[in-house]
N, C-alpha and C positions, 0 to 999 in steps of 0.2 A: 243752233247756237250752243256753245259749250261753256258752262260756268266753271270757275276754278276758285277754290278757297285756299288761302294761305293762313297758317297759324303763327302766332308770335314766336320769335326766335330768342333763345337764351343768349346766343352770340353768333358771330360769323367768323369762320377761319378757312384759309386755304389759298391756293395759287391757281388762277384760272386764266384762260384766254377767251376773248369774245370774238364773234364772227367778223369777217372782213368788212371794211368800210363800205357803206351802201352807196355813197356818192361816187367814190372812186370806182366801185364795181360797175355802176351804170356807165361811167365815162370810158372805162376800159373796153366795153363792148362797142360803144358808138365809134370811138376813134380807131379801135382795132379793125372795125368793119370797113372803114373808108380809107384806111392806110394801105400802102402797097407792101406785100409780104406777110409773113406770119407774125401774129402777136400771141405771146404765151402769157396766160394770167393764172397766177397761183394765189390762193386765199380769197377767191371770188365768193361773195355772199350769196348763198343759195336761198334767199328769201323770195317771197312771191313777187315783190316789186322788181327785183333784178331779173328774175326768170321771165317776167313780162317783157323787159327790154331785150333779153336774149332771144325769146321767141319771135319778137317783131323783126329783128335783123335776119334771123333764119328765114322768115317769110319773105324777105327781100333778097334771097339768094345767097346769103353769106353762109359758108360752111364752117361750123364750129364743132370740133371734136371735144368730148367731155368724158374723162375717165373717172369722174367723181372727185378728183383732187385738182386737176389742171384743165384749163380751157385752152384750146389751140384754135385761134381765129385766123381763117384764111382771108386776109383783107382783099377788097376788090377795087381799091383806089377811090378817089373822090367821086368819079362818075360811073362806078361799076354796079351800084345797087339796081335791083330789078323791081319793076312795078309789082306790088303785092296783089294777089288774086282775091283777097278777102280783106275785111276790116281788120285793122291792127288793134288788139285789145290791151290797154295799158293797166288793166286791173285797178288797183288802188293808188297807183304810182303817179303823183303829180310831176315828179322829176322826169319820168319816161315821156309823158305827154308834152310837157312844155319844151324840153330839150329837143325831142324828136320833131316837134312842130318847126323849130328853127332849121334843123338839118333837112327836113323834107321839103321846106319851102323852096330850096334851090335845086331840087331834082328835076328830071325831065319826064316825070310821070305824075299820075293822080293817086292820092292815098287818102284814107279815112282813119282817124284815131277815135277810139271810144274808151270807156272805162266802167268801173262799177258804179253803183248808185251814189256813192260818196264823191267819187272823182267827177261825176257828171254835174255835181253842184258847185264845184270849185271855179273861181274866176280865171278866165283865160285871156281876157282882153288885154291884160297887162303885158302879155307876150305878143298877141296879134297886132296890137296898135303899133309898136315900133317896127315889127316885121313888115307891116303894110307900107311904112315909109321907105322900105328897101325895095318895094315893088311886089311883095308877096301877095298871092291870091288865096285867101283862106276864108271859109265860111263856117259858121257855127250857130248853135241855138242862142236865143236871147241876144240877138244882134252881134253875134260873134263872141259872147262872153262865156258860153257853156258848151261842153262837148255833147255829142260827137262833133268833131272838126273835120271838114272836107278841105283838102289841100291840093290845089292845082299848081304843080311845080312849074317854075318859070325862072327867067333870068333875073338876077338881083343886082342892085346897085349899093355900094357902100354908103353908110350914113354915120352921123354923129348924134348920139342919143344920151340925154341926161335923165336917168331913171329917178322917179320920185321915191322909190323904196330901194333899200339895200337888199337885193334878191339875187342869189347865185343862179336861180333858175332863169330869171329874165336875162341876166348877163350872159349866161352860157348859151341860151337859145340864140341870142344875137351873134355871139362868137361863132357858133356852128354855121349859122346862115352866112356869116362873113367869109367863111372858107370858100363859098360859092359865088360871092359878090365881086363885081368889078370895083377895084379900088380898095380903100381902107374902110373898115367899120370900127368906130370908136364908141365905147360905152363909159359914161361917168356915173358914179354912185354917190349918194350922200354920205355913206359910210362903207368901208370895205366889207363886202360879204365874203364867204368862203372862197378860196382861190384854187380849188382843185382843178378847175378847167384851165386856168392859166398855166399851172405847173405841168399838166398833162399835155396841153398843146405844145409847150416848149419841149417836153420830153420826146414827143413824136415828130418834132422838126418843123412845126408850123411857123410862119412868119408872124411873130407876136411881140408887142412891146407892152409892158405892164409896169406901172409905177403909181404909188399912192392909191387913189380910188378910181384910176382910169386905166382902161385896157384897150389896145388897138390890134386888130387882126387884119392882115392883108390877104385878099383872096387869091386863089389859084395855086398856092404852094402845095405840093404833094407831101403826104405824111408817110413815114416809114414805120413798119411794124416793130414792136419792142417787146421786151420781157418785163412783166409787171408783177411785183409781189404786193398784194393789197394788205395794208396794215389793219389791225383791229379797229373797229369803229368806235370812236370816242362817244358817240351818241348812245351806243349800246353799253359801253363801259360805264356811262353816267349812272345807270340804275344801280350798279354794284358799288360805285363810288359813294353814292348817297346811302346805300344800305350799310356800308361799313362805318360811315360817319354817325349814323343815328342809332345803331344797335350797340348796347353796352359791351365793352371788352372786345369788339370786333377788330380784326386785322386781315386785310386781303392784299395779295399781290396780283395785279392784273398785267399780264405780259403782252408786249408787242402792240401797244396802242398808238394810233396815229395822233400826234400832238401838233398838227398844223396850227400855227398861231391864229389863223382865222377861225379855228374851231375850239380853242381852249378857253373860251369865255366861261364855261362851267367851272374850270379849275380856278380861274381868277375870282369868280363869285364865291365859290365855296371856301376858298382860302381866306377871302375877306370876311367871311362869316365865322372864321376860326377853325376851319377844317384842316386836318393834318393830311396833306397829299404830297408825296415825295416822288419826283421824277428820277428814275434810276436808269443807267445805261442808255443815255440819249444817243441816237444815231440817225442816219438817213437811209431810206430804202426807196428805190424807184422814184427819186425826186421828192419824197415826202419825209418829214421828220417823224421819228418813232421813239417811244420810251416805254419802260415798264413803270407802272404806277403802284406805289405802296401807300395804302390808305388805312388810317387807324381811327377808331371811335374818337369823337371830339365833342366838346361842348360848344354848340353853335350859338351865334347871336344874330338878331335881325339887322338888316342893313337896307339901304336904298339902292335899287338897281335901275339903271337907265343909261341912255347915250350909246357910245360906240360899242360897249360890251354886249348889247342886246343882239345884234345880228350874228355875233360870234358864239351865241348860246341859244339861238332861237328854237332849236328842236329839243333842247334840254329843259325848258321851263316847266313842263308838267312835273318832272321829278325834282327840280329845284324847289318848286312850291311845297313838296313834301318835306324837304329839308327845312324850309322856312317855317312850316307848321310845327316843327319840333324845336325851333330855335327860341332863345330867350328874347322877348321883346317883339317889336313890330318890323315886318318886312314890307317894303313898298316897291312894286314893280311898275315902271312906266316905259313909254316909247316902244311898246310891244304890240301895237295894233295888228301886226302881221299874224299874231297867234289866232286872231278871229277867223282867218281864212285858210287854216291848215286842214287836215283831214276832217276835223270838226272845229267848232269854236272852242279852242283849248282853254281860254280864260274861263268861259262859262262852265265848261265841263269839269275843270278842276275845282272851281268854286263850289259847284254842286256837290261833288264827292267829298271835299274836305269838310264842308258843313255837316255832312252826314257822319263824319268822323269826329265831330265836336269842335271844329275850328271856326272862329269868327272871321269871315271873309267878306270884304267889300269889293265888288267889281267896279272898275273904271273903264272908260272908253278904250284906253290903251294899256290896261294892265289890271292890277289888283293890289289891295292892301290886306294883310292878314296878321293876326296876333298869335304868336306861338303858344302852344300848350305843353304841359308837362308830359302828357301821354295821349295818344290818339285812342279813340273808341273803335271797337269792332263795328263793322257796318256792311251793308249791301251796297256795292258801288256799281256804277254803269261805265262801260267802256266807250259808249257812243260810236262803236265801230272803229275806234282809233287805237292803234297798237300802243302808242306812247301813253295814252291815258290808262289803258289796261295795266301795263307794266308798272306805271307809277303808283297806282293804288295797291298793287300786290307788294311792292316794296314798302309802302306805308303799313301794310299788314304785319310786317316783321317787327315793327315797333309799336303795335297797338295792344290794347288791353284784352282784346278778344279777336276772333276770326274776322278776316275781311274777305268777302266773296265778290268777285267780278263777274258780271252776268255773261259776257261774251269774250272769252279769252282766245278764241280761234284767230282773231284779227292780229294777234302777236306774230303770227307766222309771216306777215308781210315784211318784217324787217329782222326778226330775231327768233327763228324757229326753234333754237335750243335753249331759250330763256328759262322755261319752267324746270327742266331737269337740272340745269346749271344752278338755279336758285336753290333747289333742294339739296344739291351737293355741298354747298357751303354753309347752309343754315344748320345750326346745332340747337336742338330742342330738348 
């Protein structure tokens, strides 16, 4: 385990780009592999999670040429994947495991998915339960709730499912299974989760209808290879957005960030807190909206956060809580129970770390309440093996009175391998 210490910054200045969107990178590999023809991917995120997905499809016979900048995927069609000769390791990636479970359920072979010690603790029944309604045969630990998962590919039947949670992973797993099912597969959500799958399915030519919080996929339609330019990941940009807002005198331009409306909850939340975030040169790339983000230091105020905006910012709440810790007044987060079952319990993890930095935090079942402070204290923070917790606390260190040390910074490589050098590039001390 490698600890990392960040010192307070005098200000932040610069123009940066962040790595490609993690969610889109995963889906480009999956759909490119089962499409006919070549799919060319530029801007692919080379984090450990996405490499796990790439390696899994290579293990199923998909040829992927990689020159360090561009991936060229030779698609094998819906039914061209080959039975893997070994267990498929998803590492720390819940997206890899949950989405691949749906895709593999309709194959004509046997496969096993596993992951690291953290992924093997995460709940999987939320995906296995609706897949079983389609006729999927999947076995797992703890009654099917924990990996490793053994999948016996079989014929599937379309279904209509109302999800209790707004989860892009659940929705996408069923959509992928729906490509292999007889008839239509329809998913209803209580709130709209991120819609990268809907956009990419449409881009690849799948038979799909999407409107409001409902999506329907019809099985059997062949996909065609496409060219994809992956925009910058707003979940990665989030750390630098918050950094620029909380460090006095800061101004950052973050170029080429994906601003999909199902992902911009963080912009809405931080703007409501008084943050200065300007979207510049808005455009569309490979079916996804993109913009440059100009962010300036701002005086933030505490607000109440809940409802529809929560699934649109679910991955960003660790760093949002850092912004809230430095805002004037109280911030209340509710309707975010999903944070309890991420790579770690992110509510408990951030509450623990922020208390060490001198913040008064009260945990609730589905969120937290915290009172902003004028300045954070230096502290020793724990990552809990979670990349977003580690990065959030390092951002907190930029606006602290003393050094902040995160015990295990190696986990950052799962999603943002260039985070630390990029941070040091823009921080002025």
